[in-house]
C-alpha positions as CSV (number, residue, x, y, z in Angstrom):
1,X,130.8,29.5,48.7
2,X,130.2,32.9,47.1
3,X,132.6,35.2,48.8
4,X,130.9,38.4,47.7
5,X,127.6,37.2,49.1
6,X,129.2,36.2,52.3
7,X,130.9,39.5,52.7
8,X,127.7,41.4,52.1
9,X,125.8,39.6,54.8
10,X,128.5,39.5,57.5
11,X,129.6,42.3,59.8
12,X,133.2,43.6,59.4
13,X,136.1,41.4,60.3
14,X,139.8,41.2,59.6
15,X,140.9,38.7,57.0
16,X,144.4,37.7,55.9
17,X,145.0,37.3,52.2
18,X,148.5,36.1,51.5
19,X,150.7,38.5,53.6
20,X,148.1,41.3,53.6
21,X,145.2,42.0,55.9
22,X,141.9,43.5,55.1
23,X,138.8,44.8,56.9
24,X,135.9,43.2,55.0
25,X,132.2,43.0,55.7
26,X,128.9,44.4,54.7
27,X,130.0,48.0,55.7
28,X,133.7,47.9,54.9
29,X,136.4,46.8,52.5
30,X,139.8,48.3,52.9
31,X,143.4,47.3,53.7
32,X,144.5,46.9,57.3
33,X,148.0,48.1,58.1
34,X,147.6,48.7,61.9
35,X,150.2,46.4,63.6
36,X,148.2,46.0,66.7
37,X,145.3,44.6,64.6
38,X,147.5,42.3,62.5
39,X,149.2,41.0,65.6
40,X,145.8,40.3,67.1
41,X,144.9,38.4,63.9
42,X,148.0,36.3,64.2
43,X,147.1,35.4,67.8
44,X,143.6,34.6,66.7
45,X,144.9,32.2,64.1
46,X,147.3,30.5,66.6
47,X,144.5,30.0,69.1
48,X,142.3,28.4,66.4
49,X,145.1,26.0,65.4
50,X,145.8,25.2,69.0
51,X,142.1,24.6,69.6
52,X,142.1,27.2,72.4
53,X,138.5,28.2,71.9
54,X,138.2,30.6,74.8
55,X,141.2,32.6,73.7
56,X,140.1,32.4,70.1
57,X,136.8,33.9,71.1
58,X,138.6,36.8,72.9
59,X,140.7,37.6,69.8
60,X,137.6,37.2,67.6
61,X,135.8,39.9,69.6
62,X,138.8,42.2,69.4
63,X,139.0,41.8,65.6
64,X,135.3,42.6,65.3
65,X,135.7,45.7,67.4
66,X,138.8,46.8,65.4
67,X,136.6,46.4,62.2
68,X,133.9,48.6,63.6
69,X,136.4,51.3,64.6
70,X,137.8,51.2,61.0
71,X,134.5,52.1,59.3
72,X,134.5,55.1,57.0
73,X,131.7,57.6,57.4
74,X,129.6,58.3,55.4
75,X,128.8,54.7,54.5
76,X,129.1,54.2,50.7
77,X,127.7,50.8,49.7
78,X,128.5,51.2,46.0
79,X,132.2,52.0,46.7
80,X,132.4,49.1,49.2
81,X,130.9,46.6,46.7
82,X,133.3,47.9,44.0
83,X,136.3,47.3,46.3
84,X,135.0,43.9,47.3
85,X,134.4,42.8,43.7
86,X,137.9,44.0,42.6
87,X,139.5,42.2,45.6
88,X,137.6,38.9,44.9
89,X,138.4,39.0,41.2
90,X,142.1,39.3,41.9
91,X,142.3,36.3,44.3
92,X,144.2,33.2,43.5
93,X,142.7,29.7,44.1
94,X,144.8,29.4,47.2
95,X,143.5,32.8,48.4
96,X,139.9,31.8,47.8
97,X,140.5,28.6,49.8
98,X,142.1,30.5,52.6
99,X,139.2,33.0,52.8
100,X,136.7,30.3,52.6
101,X,138.4,28.6,55.6
102,X,138.5,32.0,57.5
103,X,134.8,32.6,56.8
104,X,134.0,29.1,58.3
105,X,136.0,30.1,61.4
106,X,134.1,33.4,61.5
107,X,130.8,31.6,61.4
108,X,131.9,29.1,64.1
109,X,132.9,32.0,66.4
110,X,129.9,34.2,65.6
111,X,127.4,31.4,66.5
């Protein structure tokens, strides 16, 4: 899975990389430090692991909304691509696997 291509075609979402969180999508790439958002992501992950699909869907929608509210105006696609590229290039193999899994869950929830 090409992470950059996936990010460019998906709307914004919150992803966990190690212990850090990021808003990443076709219109956004920046760190997320808002505790309400990171707590929501933790609940989303717990619901997925517990196979509580209804609750996971609720937290998924919240994370999508948080990502929309975090957008920077004006939209700067070159800057976003630069940030996404730097982020992907710095990932460890474990981080790549984790993001790939998170993207699979994103697609499952989005469909």
